[in-house]
Steps between C-alpha positions, in 0.01 A plus 500: 500500500644834399561756775295749296179312592574427865370685806643525851238250624647157579306173493612433857300803613174314426546222760446231236473134601846346510444258206386788278782732604756226435364447150503872426857548620630189324352640181728799551248760612554719806333833418155560355409662174237771518208273410613252766549770764152643438296180459656264755395692815139486377499140379684369807232666713237301312373786284415455134722688254451617142846600382625675190865457412722493196628160391827396657452692826462205738123452521528120471716481811258736676197278456692176560638626833152611607345171386747271679483710816120488505493121456750450781317729744146392412451121533304315233132443560419191704404210276671643192563228242833464307335602172388833648776758439555761768618769257462571130707723269343573162717619210401587141775305320683172535837673511397725787352207694825307456706797616281553808534130585877524468511801733264327744731199513788727599325725752290218648770232509495477882123527553414141413203603288421293192487704179290408199557638149206471260492634141388391155698350217672211676489248785123458524489175697807585709350832609169336573666243723694775675173664600353169612801437722461843650670841490507788746570775246346474154669709228371505144297636212119523519403271211672181614409565864130533412523180295610300806262689728196405292614138508500529883870410520530769769291778651559853628308494829817506714671795327660735752702717258405608148757671274415642159811607307498726192126559530498738204638224279215271611260743334715526185506121457128453565551317830285724715185283494714204604654704783159603630383137474786388727471791744131427560586144606750603766413601857356849535756784475469562878619143561819513291792730419474652153797641309468647151783644291476675167710725279205740497216538750248591232129530570435143393778366725383712793145377449622139512695571819212661685253235383706201617730635773447625854534879485844480333763763575621651174877537467638671190870497427523693175826565319577847377450373148305209353808321370772368728717791607834341416416388145690695234257527209567577135323463167629456144304551177616225263347400169358147500805360321731669751358341814709180496826683404431759772432235763825321418688829502365598841589159637856552377510848653355422843600133537207432733545222753134395510231645273133454419392594147126563474304452178128513425449175310629144508602526134729793573630317808611212277665742258693691766605175666629369169714807433643509851592132488637539149721785617654321795268604785362208699132577538187351653149568372184532707146539368153378580519169312807376688380221738526578870775251588717620214425861587622450856812323376580783259448763770727306733770481233468873433519582870806277548682674214492215249325742263592869494189597304130421534267589213148529636147606425304670777448169679828589676421863579321433828566273791863417429770590745827419325791662680774697326323572171718787380320593178148487361454552125157586362568367150133578440342783697201360690155606389391562858675765709474296821680212332797731443528559875475129579755408235767743610426406860677170433824694547596727792337254739514573874674833447776384267586699187396390153471606137187497282539554124200529268464488122228727359471362147236616254265221606494576873620861530138612546512343850779730617280803566261294715791343690660836576168643613450206734849508656496878525829577326668498162728207419840630382555447126832354386636538143577200282853540373619296205751318717224385733336285232663156480470292185338181633607148417231263378248394765459142616166326472253565779457221756216256447206583724412232752130421515313581814421191709145379479249524781248748627497844351664641192785738437521873458740724321616655827553164664277556802256221429609142518355178630213593726576872500192676363616857463326735259712779358328837493795737499485837333705383203257223405300721266793592283560333169780241491849631445676424179815428703 
């Protein structure tokens, strides 16, 4: 955690249970970020919290610390069965659910609580058996969880803590009916601790909070600007045929250690991947039709440094916490201004510095005005010098797409629906005509 995000408040000042404090300190944390310092006193006192915070500011640790502390101090209901979770954490995407589970394993390693991870696209029978055997903390995406719930594999009558992460994204992905379905089957808000976190506390998010939480305290930790403060932004205006030469030239200039290159379509993802591989840059590719097990393997290889570059569609823009991403390239400008913020938020995580470079070609330049209006500042324009354009070597053939495994549910372009995950995408960009790539 960068010192720029930390406060003078230490975790020891909260009188946390010893197993929780040990997990926090072994994870390397000693001082709170602002969102932690402002939400933990409320949550640890048993008060519901609706928190707004920028991604990468420590909100996951905040709600995990509060959750584990509450479960330790408040015994489970008498007669609780193993298949009745004591806490539930709902996330909009598989990647975010996996990341929360990973953090929960670290912070809760000494608590003895059993963690369950439930999401679509893989492991249907294994996850089902996990719920049958019993978990204390259930982490997952709404679609697959509702699937098992309706089959009576588990129930929600013993829930003591409810966490809803990235609530605004739940609306964007069409999950909100599913969320309300689950919330209505938990104990009344007065009988459980409710924690909600969102990048924005819009009217619709606030309405959800006040409808299903017990007089939540609203905590807003707003940055001075919409984008991460330590991201160095720039934009180039290449012609379509200059985009690949410019990308290769910028890679030669900056020599990034770990980069994500965002594109708008799978076809362009294949093309960019082919040129990077053909020009000596080991690259992974991530889009909605990559099966879940392979997707997790590729992300692990990227995080470990086996690949220096990840070419991705917007399936990777939210919910991923990959440390030490030094550069983000918007090979295609996104058609939604909010997506720009989420994309460049993959770098400069937890207060680190990062670089975000965007290409405003003739196909997507129209999005720039909307993006700048949304982020509240102009993105500095950089000139394209002749020496910056690299003559590319021939691309290699794109990798063969693996077919999605069979089972319940279908697949979506953004990858958020898999086996048993019934999400319905209703984001603002859905009405636009398909990109030509």
